[in-house]
Every structure is written in C-alpha cells, then in structure tokens.
N, C-alpha and C positions, 0 to 999 in steps of 0.2 A: 348519840347514834343510834339508830333503831335496829335491835338486835335481835334476833329471831332463835337462835342457840347458840353455845358455845359448846363444844365437846372433843373428846381426843379419840381418834380411832386408826384405823390405817387408810391412807390414801387408796381408794377404788380404781382409780383409772389415771391415765396419764404419764409423763416420765418419772414419777416418784409414787408409782403402782407399789402396793405392798408395803411401804415403808410407814413406820407410824407417823400419826401426821394430826395435829389440830384444826379444827376447824370455825371458823366463825361466821355466821350464818347471817347476813343481814336482811334486812324487812324491804319488801317492794320489788317490784318489777314493771317494765313498761312493753311487756309480750306476753302474749300468750300461746303458748306452745302447744300442739295438739298431745303430746306425751308426753309433758311436765309430770314430775315427780315431785317437785316440792312446791305446790299451789299453797300449803299452810303456811308459807314465809311470804305469802304475797297477799293475804287476805284476813279478814276478822281480826285488824287491829294488834296482831299475834307477836308482839315484841316488848322490850322492855329497853328505855332510854338508858345508854349504859355511854360514860365517860373515855376518851382514850385510854386516859388511864387506867380506869375501870377494868376495861377489855386487857391491855396489858397485865394486870395484876392477875386478871383468870387466867392467862396464857402461861405466866409464871409458876403458878400451880401445878401445871401439868408436866413443866420440865420436857417438853418436847419442843425443838425447835424448826422443826418443817412446820407452816404455816399456811390453810389454805382459807382466803376470804371468797365467799361465795353467796348465794342467795338465791331465789330473788336474782336482782344486778347489782351488784356491788357499787359500779362506777355511776350509779345515779344517788349514792348516798355522799352528802354533806359531810365532809371530813375526811375523805377518803385518801386524799395525797397525804394528809397529815397522819394518818393511821399507819400507813406503809412505811412512810419515814420513822416513825417512832418505834415500828417493830424492825426495821431496818438497823435502827443506831442502837436495839438492844438484842441485838445478834440474832434475829429470826430469818428465815430464809422462807418468802415469800410467794405463794402464787396465787393469782386473781383469775377466778371462774368468771368470762364475761360472756355476753350472748349474741357479741358481733354488732348490736345495733348502736352502741355509745361511740362514740370516737373519742378514743383515749387521747389523741394529741390536744384536746381541749384540756385533758389534767395535767399530763407530764410531755414536756418537750423532747424531741428527739435526743437532746443533749442529755436532759435529765431521767430517762429512760437508759441510756449509756452508764451514766454514772450508778444507776442503781443494778446494774447488770448481773452482779455477783450475789445479789440480795432478793432483787424480784424479776418475774416470769409471768407471763400473760397467759391464760389457756383461754382461746378465743373461738367461739362454736361459728360455723357459718352455718344457717338454718335452709336447709333442703324444702324443697317443695312440699312435702305432706305433713312439716310441720306448721305450714298455715301462715312462717311468717317471714318467708324469704325476700319479700318485697322491702322489709325493715333494716337489712343489712346496710350499714356503712361503708362503702367501700375501701375509703382510705384506711380503717384498719388492717386490712389486709395488705395492702402496699408497704404499714409500716411496719412487720411484723420483723422481729430481731430472730437471730441464729437460737437465741434460747428459749422463745417462745413456743408456744403448742397453737397449732389449728386443727379442730378437731370437727369431724362431722358424723352426726348421729343420724343414722338411716332407719328406714323401715317398709322400705319396697325398693325393687330393681329403679322404678323411676328416681327413688333420690341417688340411689346409686350414678345412675345415668349423668345426674346434674352434678353430683359430686367430682365426676372425671370430665364434664365439660367446664368446670371451674376450674380446674388445676390445670386443664389444658391451658386455660386463656391466661394463667396467671403463674406462668412456669417458674417467674424469679422469685417466688415465695422461699425463703431460708428457714421458716422455722418447721420444727418437727411436724409432721402430721398423721393424724391417728384418724380411724373410723371404725363407730362403736355401734352397736346393734341396739336398737329400741328394745328394752326388754320384754322378752315374749312375743314380739310382732314380726321379726324376720329371723331366721335361723343362722345363727354365726357361718356357717359354713357355706352359706348362699353368699355370705360377704367373700370368703376367701375362694371361692370359685369365679366371681366375677373379678377379684384382683387378678387371678391366672389370666382370664379370657383377654383383659387388656393390659398385662404385663404392669400392673402398678406397684413398682418395684419401690416408688419413693413414700410408700404408706404402708402404714403398721395399723391391723386389725388389735383391738383390744374389747374386752369384755370388762362390766364392771363387776369386780372381784367382790363386794362386799353386798352385792345382793345373790353371790351366792354362799356367802356365809351365814349370812343374816335372812330374814323374810326380804324380800326387796320392797315392800314399803315400811321396813323398820326406820323409825326417824334415829338420831344423835349416832349414828356409825358411818 
C-alpha cells in the first residue's frame, strides 16, 4: 500500500477528539478541495510502499489501539478492506476518514459493515460549495451511514452553512453523529454557533481541530 506517513498523536476532531490515536495516512486523492491541508499526501510521489504486515508492525510499536486511516482518500487504496480486517482482527478500533465521493458500498456490504460495527466506523465528509467539490459527492454514501458513523461538514462561509442546513433538511433520516467544523482561519467559530442558534440545529455538534491549537496549523505528523 502507498503510505505517506504513520504516526501517533491525539485525535484532533470527531467522536474520539482528545484521545491518543495512531494515524495511517495513505497517498493519493481524487479531489482537490480549496481548503485541503494535506496536499503533501497527494503529490510528488511522497509515499513508501508497505505491506499490510509492515503497517501492522509499525502500529504495534505504538501500543495505541485507536487507529485513524486517512489520506488523501483512503478508500481509493487497493487493499483497504484487507487492512481494516487485519487491524480489527488484531484488536484495533478503526476510523476511516473519507471525502464523501467514493461509494463505500463497493468495498463493504451492509452486512459486512454491521459485522465490523464494534471495530470500524466511518467519518464521511459532505463537501460544501466553497470546497469546489460538492458535485463530486456520492449520494448513496449518506443514505447508508450507520449510527456509529460520523457525518462531517467543513465550512468557510455562511453560504456553506446554508448548504449544510439544506442538506440536513432534505436528509433527516441520517442516524450518524453530525459535526460541523470551520476551515481554520477562514470563518470564526462563533459564526457557526450563532448560525446553529439561528436555525435551532440541535442535532449538530460544532468542533474545532484542537491539534491546530496545540501545534502550528501546518505541522505534519500530529
């Protein structure tokens, strides 16, 4: 597998925010979001070819059993299903951060997802207008979210916030946890809170990327 980096830190966002977590950042992405902060994992052949066994060995050395597989776009990686199964079989609790454009039902059936529900959850982005990638979203991804999954909106303007509200109003069946996060330095977090109050978005949780407050925002490997 094409691996950009493997490291341990804290989880900076989502349902495991603040907990120790190991990260496997895979190389390559099919999108180019306007706010992307990990282009280094998508360009200049910046990867090392590692087997699943080698990845497992690296993770075992950390002795941290929360793992996030990220990118790039990890669902494009050949062997992703086998990697997740191997990690689950070895006691890891896996989060996959995916950009919302790759139909994950082509990787796991609904039954397979349920069988892994105690070891795997997905954090799925819905790309909003200012990302430039909204047209690339795969609608089936959001219909198939399970209760342990996360639906994430990254916003940088009121236009994005309104698009998020419209999407949620049209998709009220979603059972995943719903998070909204500001693009660092582009929109004040208080604007998001005020918007949530304005429209009484009681089912949405605002989050900040705490690793960007602990370290410099452009620091790698954290």
